[in-house]
Structure formats: structure tokens, C-alpha cells
C-alpha positions as CSV (number, residue, x, y, z in Angstrom):
1,M,-16.7,-31.3,7.8
2,S,-16.0,-30.2,4.0
3,L,-12.6,-29.0,3.0
4,Q,-14.0,-25.8,1.8
5,K,-15.5,-25.2,5.6
6,K,-12.3,-25.7,7.1
7,A,-10.3,-23.8,4.8
8,Q,-12.9,-20.8,5.4
9,K,-12.1,-21.2,9.1
10,K,-8.5,-21.3,9.6
11,L,-8.4,-18.2,6.9
12,K,-10.7,-16.2,9.6
13,L,-8.5,-17.6,12.0
14,K,-5.6,-16.2,10.2
15,R,-7.4,-12.8,10.3
16,N,-8.3,-12.3,13.4
17,R,-4.7,-13.3,15.0
18,R,-3.6,-10.8,12.5
19,K,-5.8,-8.2,13.4
20,L,-5.2,-9.0,17.3
21,R,-1.7,-8.7,16.7
22,V,-2.1,-5.2,15.1
23,K,-4.6,-4.0,17.9
24,S,-1.6,-4.7,20.4
25,N,1.2,-2.5,18.5
26,Q,-1.5,0.5,18.9
27,S,-1.8,-0.2,22.3
28,R,1.8,0.7,22.8
29,R,1.9,3.6,20.5
30,E,2.1,7.0,21.8
31,Q,-0.9,9.7,21.2
32,K,-0.8,9.8,18.0
33,P,-3.5,9.8,15.4
34,R,-4.5,7.0,13.7
35,V,-5.3,6.1,9.7
36,T,-7.6,3.4,9.2
37,V,-8.1,1.5,6.0
38,F,-10.9,0.2,4.8
39,R,-10.3,-1.7,1.5
40,S,-13.4,-3.5,-0.4
41,L,-13.4,-5.4,-4.6
42,K,-13.9,-1.3,-5.4
43,H,-12.5,1.1,-3.9
44,I,-10.5,2.2,-1.1
45,Y,-11.4,4.2,1.9
46,A,-9.0,6.1,4.8
47,Q,-9.4,8.4,7.6
48,V,-7.8,9.8,10.4
49,I,-9.0,9.8,13.8
50,D,-8.2,11.2,16.9
51,D,-8.8,8.5,19.4
52,L,-8.1,10.6,22.7
53,N,-11.7,12.5,21.4
54,Q,-12.7,9.9,20.1
55,K,-13.3,11.9,16.4
56,V,-12.6,11.5,12.9
57,L,-10.4,14.1,11.8
58,I,-10.1,13.8,7.8
59,S,-11.8,10.7,5.5
60,F,-10.9,10.0,1.7
61,S,-12.1,7.9,-0.5
62,S,-11.7,6.6,-4.1
63,L,-15.3,7.7,-4.2
64,N,-13.9,11.4,-4.0
65,L,-11.8,10.5,-6.9
66,K,-15.2,10.6,-9.5
67,N,-13.7,13.2,-12.2
68,Q,-10.9,11.6,-12.4
69,E,-9.6,9.4,-15.2
70,K,-9.7,5.6,-15.2
71,L,-6.9,3.9,-13.2
72,D,-6.0,0.7,-12.1
73,K,-7.1,0.3,-8.1
74,K,-3.3,0.3,-7.0
75,A,-2.6,3.7,-8.5
76,E,-5.7,5.0,-7.2
77,A,-5.0,3.9,-4.1
78,K,-1.9,5.6,-3.7
79,L,-4.1,9.0,-5.1
80,V,-6.3,8.8,-2.5
81,G,-3.0,8.3,0.2
82,V,-1.7,11.5,-1.3
83,E,-4.7,13.1,-0.9
84,L,-5.3,12.2,2.8
85,G,-1.8,13.1,3.6
86,K,-2.2,16.7,2.2
87,M,-5.6,17.3,3.5
88,A,-3.9,16.1,7.1
89,V,-0.8,18.3,6.3
90,E,-2.7,21.1,6.2
91,K,-4.9,20.7,9.7
92,D,-1.1,20.3,11.4
93,V,-1.5,16.1,11.5
94,K,1.6,14.7,10.2
95,D,2.9,11.8,12.6
96,V,0.8,9.6,13.0
97,F,-0.2,5.4,13.7
98,F,-1.1,3.2,10.5
99,D,-3.7,0.5,11.3
100,R,-3.9,-1.6,8.6
101,G,-6.3,-3.8,10.1
102,R,-6.7,-7.4,9.2
103,Y,-5.2,-6.7,6.0
104,L,-2.1,-7.4,4.9
105,Y,1.1,-5.0,4.1
106,H,0.5,-5.9,0.1
107,G,-0.8,-4.4,-3.0
108,R,-2.9,-1.5,-2.8
109,I,-2.5,-1.2,0.8
110,S,0.8,-0.3,0.7
111,A,0.6,2.1,-2.4
112,L,-2.0,3.6,0.2
113,V,1.0,4.0,2.3
114,E,3.3,5.4,-0.1
115,G,1.4,7.9,-0.9
116,L,0.8,9.2,2.4
117,R,4.5,9.7,3.0
118,D,4.8,11.3,-0.6
119,S,2.6,13.9,0.6
120,G,4.9,14.5,3.6
121,M,3.1,12.3,6.4
122,Q,5.7,10.5,9.2
123,I,4.6,6.8,9.8
């Protein structure tokens, strides 16, 4: 097995461990809506999900910020968090559980959460 394949296998194991750790925290929480995040190379997507009714309450992404001037990815993620937070507060969803999935709480993910907190949500 080549070094590259071993490194890829190790990375995949780390990601799966992180994903399971976050998932186990999810089962211990109260029945709050959850904010999930997906991060691609160009964009960031976030949505508020009600697990009891299995419905997406609100979703917002950097694709919705087309009319904004060109920003760096971190500032764009913070704007997505602020806008999603405003929409959630309007729908009376203030206390949520943040599901970061397999992503580290770093960079764009932390900027998105910062934006959510700035808009008045409890995480």
C-alpha cells in the first residue's frame, strides 16, 4: 500500500470518528432544532432542521448573496450566519443545537456560528 493511500485511509478514519462524536452529542441534547452546515470549496450552506417533524425550517447559503460585492470566504460565511439567524429569529427559533458534521470548528465554520450568535440565536 502506498503512502498516499495510507494517509487517505487515516484521514477518512479521523473524519468518521469526528462525525460519530458529534452525532453522539446530538442524541444527548434536548429536542431543539439543529443547524447543519455543508462546506464546499466555493460556497457554504446552512439549514435549520426540526428533527421531531423531520422538516427543514429555514435554509440559506452563499449562493443567495449574489448581489453582494466580492468577499473572502470567511466574511461570506459570517454573512450567511447572520442572514440565517435573522430568518430564524423571525420564525421564533432562537435556541438551537449546532451540528458541524465532520468539519472542524475552525475558519468558515466558526465564522458562520459567530454570525448566528450576532443575530441573536442561542447555540
